[in-house]
C-alpha positions in Angstrom: 107.4 97.4 42.5 109.9 99.7 44.4 107.1 100.7 47.1 106.4 97.0 47.5 109.9 95.9 47.9 110.4 99.0 50.3 107.5 97.7 52.6 109.0 94.3 52.6 112.2 95.1 53.7 111.7 98.3 56.0 108.3 98.9 56.8 107.1 98.8 60.6 103.7 96.9 61.6 102.3 100.5 61.7 103.1 101.3 58.0 101.6 97.8 56.7 98.1 98.8 58.5 98.3 102.1 56.9 98.8 100.5 53.5 96.4 98.3 54.1 93.8 101.0 55.4 94.8 103.3 52.3 93.9 100.5 49.8 90.8 99.8 51.3 89.7 103.5 51.2 91.0 103.7 47.7 89.3 100.5 46.3 86.0 101.7 48.0 86.1 105.3 46.8 87.2 103.7 43.0 84.0 101.4 43.3 81.4 103.8 44.4 82.3 105.7 41.3 81.6 102.8 39.0 78.4 101.8 37.3 78.4 98.3 38.4 74.9 97.0 39.8 74.1 97.8 43.6 74.6 94.3 44.8 77.8 93.9 43.3 79.0 96.7 45.0 77.7 95.9 48.7 79.3 92.3 48.4 82.9 93.8 47.1 82.4 96.4 50.0 82.0 93.6 52.6 85.1 91.7 51.0 87.1 94.6 51.1 86.1 95.1 54.5 86.7 91.6 55.8 90.0 91.6 53.9 91.7 94.5 55.8 90.7 93.1 59.1 92.3 89.6 58.3 95.4 91.8 57.2 95.5 93.7 60.3 95.0 90.5 62.1 97.8 88.9 60.4 100.2 91.6 61.1 100.1 91.8 64.7 99.2 88.0 64.9 101.8 86.4 62.6 104.4 89.0 61.3 104.8 91.3 64.0 103.9 89.4 67.1 106.5 88.7 69.6 107.3 85.2 68.7 107.3 85.7 65.0 109.9 88.7 65.7 112.7 86.2 66.3 111.2 83.2 64.5 112.7 81.9 61.2 112.0 82.8 57.9 110.9 86.5 59.2 111.8 87.7 55.5 109.3 85.4 54.0 106.7 86.6 56.8 107.2 90.1 55.4 107.0 89.1 51.5 103.4 87.5 52.3 102.3 90.7 54.1 103.6 92.8 51.1 101.7 90.6 48.8 98.5 90.5 50.7 98.2 94.3 49.6 97.1 93.1 46.2 94.4 90.8 47.4 91.6 93.3 47.1 92.2 93.8 43.5 92.1 89.9 43.0 89.0 89.6 44.6 87.5 92.2 42.9 88.5 90.7 39.2 87.1 87.8 40.5 83.6 88.9 41.4 83.6 91.7 38.7 84.5 89.1 35.9 81.8 86.6 37.4 79.1 89.2 37.0 80.0 90.9 34.1 80.0 94.2 35.5 81.5 97.3 34.0 84.4 98.3 36.4 87.8 99.7 35.9 90.2 97.3 38.1 93.4 98.6 38.8 96.4 96.4 38.4 99.2 95.8 40.9 101.3 98.5 39.1 98.3 101.3 39.4 98.3 100.4 43.3 101.6 101.2 43.8 101.0 104.7 42.3 99.3 105.3 45.2 102.5 106.6 46.7 103.7 107.2 50.3 101.3 110.2 50.3 98.5 108.1 50.6 99.9 105.7 52.9 101.3 108.2 55.0 97.8 110.1 55.2 96.3 106.7 56.2 99.2 106.2 59.1 98.4 109.6 60.3 94.7 108.5 60.4 96.0 105.5 62.0 97.9 107.4 64.7 94.9 109.5 65.4 92.5 106.8 66.0 95.2 104.9 68.4 95.4 108.1 70.5 91.8 108.4 70.4 91.6 105.1 71.7 94.1 105.4 74.6 92.1 108.7 75.4 88.9 106.9 75.8 90.8 104.0 77.9 91.3 106.5 80.6 88.1 107.9 80.3 86.4 104.7 80.8 88.8 103.2 83.4 87.0 100.9 85.7 86.9 103.8 88.7 85.2 106.1 86.5 82.7 103.6 85.0 81.8 102.3 88.5 81.2 105.9 89.6 79.2 106.8 86.6 77.4 103.7 87.0 76.4 104.4 90.6 75.3 108.1 89.2 72.9 106.4 86.9 71.1 104.5 88.9 69.7 107.8 90.6 68.3 109.1 87.4 65.2 109.0 86.3 63.8 109.9 82.6 60.1 109.0 83.0 59.5 110.8 86.7 59.8 113.7 88.8 62.3 112.9 91.7 63.9 116.0 92.4 61.4 118.2 94.3 62.0 121.6 95.8 65.8 121.2 96.0 66.1 125.1 95.1 65.8 127.2 98.6 64.5 130.2 99.6 67.8 131.5 100.1 68.7 131.1 96.8 66.0 133.1 95.4 66.7 135.8 97.7 70.5 136.1 96.2 69.0 135.8 92.6 66.8 138.9 93.7 70.2 140.7 94.3 71.1 140.5 90.5 67.8 141.1 88.9 69.1 144.5 88.0 72.3 143.1 86.7 71.8 143.7 82.6 72.9 140.4 81.7 72.2 137.0 82.2 75.4 134.6 81.9 76.0 131.4 80.1 78.5 129.4 81.9 80.2 126.3 79.6 82.5 124.2 81.6 84.6 121.2 81.6 84.1 119.5 85.2 86.2 116.1 84.9 83.0 114.3 86.6 82.9 110.7 85.6 79.4 111.3 83.9 80.9 114.6 82.0 83.8 112.2 80.7 81.9 109.6 79.6 79.7 112.1 78.0 82.8 113.4 76.4 83.6 110.1 74.8 80.6 110.3 72.4 80.5 114.0 72.0 84.0 114.2 71.5 83.8 117.8 72.9 86.0 119.0 75.9 83.0 121.2 77.4 80.0 118.8 78.5 78.0 120.9 81.0 76.0 124.1 80.5 74.6 126.5 83.2 72.8 129.5 83.8 73.8 132.4 86.1 72.1 135.8 87.1 75.3 137.1 88.2 78.9 137.1 86.6 80.5 135.4 89.7 78.3 132.4 89.7 77.0 133.0 92.8 73.7 132.0 91.4 74.5 129.5 88.8 72.0 126.9 88.1 71.5 123.8 86.0 70.0 120.4 85.3 72.7 117.9 87.3 73.4 114.8 89.0 72.7 116.7 92.6 76.4 116.3 94.2 75.2 112.9 96.3 73.1 115.9 98.1 70.2 116.3 95.8 68.2 114.3 93.2 69.5 114.6 89.9 67.2 117.7 88.4 67.2 121.1 88.6 69.8 122.4 91.1 71.9 125.4 92.0 75.9 124.7 91.6 78.6 125.5 93.8 82.2 126.3 92.6 83.0 122.9 94.0 80.8 121.3 91.4 83.0 122.4 88.6 86.6 121.1 90.1 86.6 117.8 90.2 90.2 117.3 88.2 93.1 119.9 88.4 92.1 120.5 84.4 88.9 121.4 85.1 87.7 124.6 83.4 84.8 127.4 83.1 83.9 129.9 80.5 81.6 132.3 81.4 79.6 134.8 78.9 77.3 137.4 79.3 74.1 138.0 77.1 72.3 141.3 77.6 68.8 141.3 79.0 66.2 143.2 80.5 64.7 142.9 84.2 61.5 141.6 82.7 63.4 138.5 80.7 65.4 137.7 84.1 61.8 137.8 85.7 60.2 135.5 83.0 63.4 132.7 83.4 63.2 133.1 87.1 59.5 132.5 87.3 59.9 129.3 85.2 62.5 128.4 87.3 60.3 128.8 90.4 57.8 126.7 88.5 60.1 123.9 87.8 61.4 123.8 91.3 57.6 123.6 92.6 56.7 120.9 90.3 59.3 118.6 90.5 62.1 117.6 87.8 64.5 114.8 86.8 67.7 114.9 84.7 66.9 113.4 81.2 69.8 111.0 81.2 67.8 109.2 77.9 67.9 112.0 76.3 71.2 112.5 75.5 71.0 109.8 73.3 67.1 110.0 72.4 67.1 113.6 72.0 63.7 113.6 73.6 61.6 114.3 77.1 58.6 112.1 78.2 57.7 115.2 80.5 58.4 118.9 80.2 60.4 119.4 83.6 62.9 116.5 82.4 66.0 117.7 80.8 69.5 117.6 80.6 71.8 121.0 81.0 71.9 122.5 77.8 68.4 121.8 76.9 67.6 123.7 80.2 69.8 126.6 79.3 68.0 126.7 75.6 64.5 126.4 76.9 65.0 129.2 79.6 66.4 131.5 77.0 63.5 130.4 74.6 61.5 131.5 77.3 62.8 134.9 77.7 62.8 135.5 74.0 66.9 135.5 74.2 67.8 132.7 71.7 70.3 133.6 69.1 69.9 130.1 67.3 67.4 127.8 66.1 67.6 124.0 66.9 65.4 121.4 68.7 66.1 121.9 72.4 66.6 118.4 72.6 69.5 118.5 70.4 71.3 121.2 71.7 74.8 120.7 73.2 76.7 122.8 75.6 79.2 123.9 72.9 76.2 124.5 70.7 75.4 127.5 72.9 78.8 129.1 72.0 79.7 127.9 68.7 76.3 128.9 67.1 76.2 132.7 68.1 77.2 133.4 64.3 76.1 137.2 65.1 78.2 137.5 68.2 75.6 138.3 70.8 77.6 136.8 73.3 80.5 138.5 75.3 83.2 136.7 76.8 83.6 137.5 80.4 86.3 135.1 81.9 87.9 131.8 82.1 88.0 130.0 85.4 91.0 127.0 85.8 91.5 125.1 88.9 95.1 124.2 88.7 96.7 127.0 90.5 94.6 128.0 93.1 92.5 125.9 95.6 89.3 128.2 94.6 90.3 128.6 90.7 92.3 131.3 88.8 90.5 133.8 86.8 91.2 135.2 83.4 89.6 137.4 81.4 87.9 141.0 81.5 
């Protein structure tokens, strides 16, 4: 009861919402541990969800709106907000009693024992959700969405649209590094509109993967959007590709391999370049390719390693994320080479070995 009085007198709108969410989680978890019929559980969960939505609407629209803050009967409004905490229990008693289900229902006193710890945890979750929403809103600003939409119009997940973008000079450059005893896996945060959009769904900082035959990325290659020069598909990557924003970053890792294994990958790259390719934009969601040379970046990197017998974890290539290439290296086959950032110098600054 002291807890309820404290809410009535001192709680902010965030604390009220945290309390509603905490009780929703508490009641739902308790419900799942009972022997009630599945049908009753389903109705109760729906009821709890509707109640918590209405409670939040009430808080922002009736109790803490700009007009309400200066209206009369503000204390009465707070009392109603606090009493709304018991609504899930009242609904539970009504539904369960009507169906004669076996179910332990907490009293109002029981609910107050949830305590400030649970409410604090819910408030932390709410703050995290709010921060995530703010970050998402930044990434989905109109200019980013327009740029991403324009890029999407150039893609094809069903037909090869990129034919021969890799020039003879690229393959000559690769030949210079065939005796390097490593292949290099590059994970990057480019800051491009497409990368920012992908990060909203992956919740990862790094959303692009590439292969390079040399440590300095003179031969970096992957599936990408073509930089408005080439169609989306298999393309080489200049350093400018990675530096879209000041917080862009590149992580370079080496993986030991033989010249023969490099040749296998190079032969496969030549084959794709001759046959044609396209960026598998739908594959990011559907996790499948409709033609062999339609891929996305991490799918390409994993398949090249697989062709050469260099994979160090097992996963369907259509489900490989860029960060998997690092995080799933359980036996430490990779060696960290360097980090490249772009906020200190025009061409980037390096940290590492």
